[in-house]
C-alpha positions as CSV (number, residue, x, y, z in Angstrom):
1,M,42.8,139.7,-39.6
2,G,40.3,140.2,-36.8
3,E,40.4,143.4,-34.6
4,C,42.5,142.3,-30.9
5,K,41.7,144.1,-27.9
6,L,45.5,143.3,-26.5
7,D,48.3,145.7,-26.7
8,H,51.3,144.1,-28.1
9,S,55.0,145.1,-27.0
10,K,58.5,146.0,-29.1
11,E,59.2,142.5,-28.0
12,D,56.1,140.8,-28.5
13,V,56.5,141.5,-32.5
14,Q,60.4,140.7,-32.4
15,K,59.3,137.5,-30.7
16,K,56.9,137.2,-33.2
17,L,59.2,138.0,-36.3
18,A,62.0,135.8,-35.1
19,E,58.9,133.0,-35.3
20,Q,57.8,133.9,-38.6
21,A,61.4,134.5,-40.3
22,P,61.8,131.9,-42.1
23,F,58.5,132.0,-44.0
24,L,59.2,135.9,-44.6
25,S,61.9,137.1,-47.5
26,E,65.3,138.3,-46.2
27,E,64.3,141.8,-47.2
28,R,61.1,141.6,-45.6
29,V,62.8,140.8,-42.2
30,G,65.1,143.2,-42.8
31,Q,62.0,145.9,-43.2
32,F,60.1,144.6,-39.9
33,Q,63.9,145.1,-38.2
34,R,64.4,148.5,-39.2
35,M,61.2,149.6,-38.2
36,L,61.0,148.1,-34.9
37,E,64.7,150.0,-34.4
38,G,62.6,153.3,-34.5
39,E,60.0,154.9,-31.9
40,L,56.2,153.4,-32.7
41,S,53.0,153.8,-31.5
42,Q,50.9,151.2,-30.0
43,E,48.5,150.9,-32.8
44,R,51.6,150.6,-35.0
45,L,53.0,147.9,-32.9
46,N,49.8,146.3,-32.9
47,E,49.3,146.5,-37.0
48,L,52.8,144.6,-36.8
49,F,52.2,142.0,-34.7
50,H,49.0,141.2,-36.5
51,L,50.6,141.0,-39.6
52,L,52.9,138.2,-38.3
53,K,50.5,136.6,-36.2
54,K,50.1,132.9,-37.9
55,Y,51.5,133.8,-41.4
56,D,53.2,130.5,-41.4
57,L,49.5,129.0,-41.1
58,A,47.9,132.2,-43.7
59,S,46.3,130.7,-47.4
60,P,48.2,131.9,-50.4
61,E,45.2,134.1,-50.7
62,E,45.7,136.0,-47.2
63,R,50.0,135.6,-47.4
64,L,49.1,137.8,-50.7
65,V,46.8,140.6,-48.4
66,R,49.3,140.5,-45.9
67,E,52.3,141.6,-48.2
68,Q,50.1,144.0,-49.5
69,Q,49.5,145.4,-46.2
70,M,53.6,145.4,-45.4
71,D,54.5,147.1,-49.0
72,R,52.2,150.0,-48.3
73,L,52.9,150.0,-44.7
74,F,57.1,149.9,-45.1
75,G,56.8,152.5,-48.1
């Protein structure tokens, strides 16, 4: 995932999650939703957004990398 200079709002992340939810497990969607309930830094919001961005179009290898990043993020 390339670096993006745009800052994304919590609403941006929620919209992106709604778009990508059909391609994620229910458990993963829940993890995103729970994280979005709390206070998040701008850096964390951007990270969440980019993990979701074009997830549906990502290759299996790219999805695996993103899933590993999500695992680290959600603990």
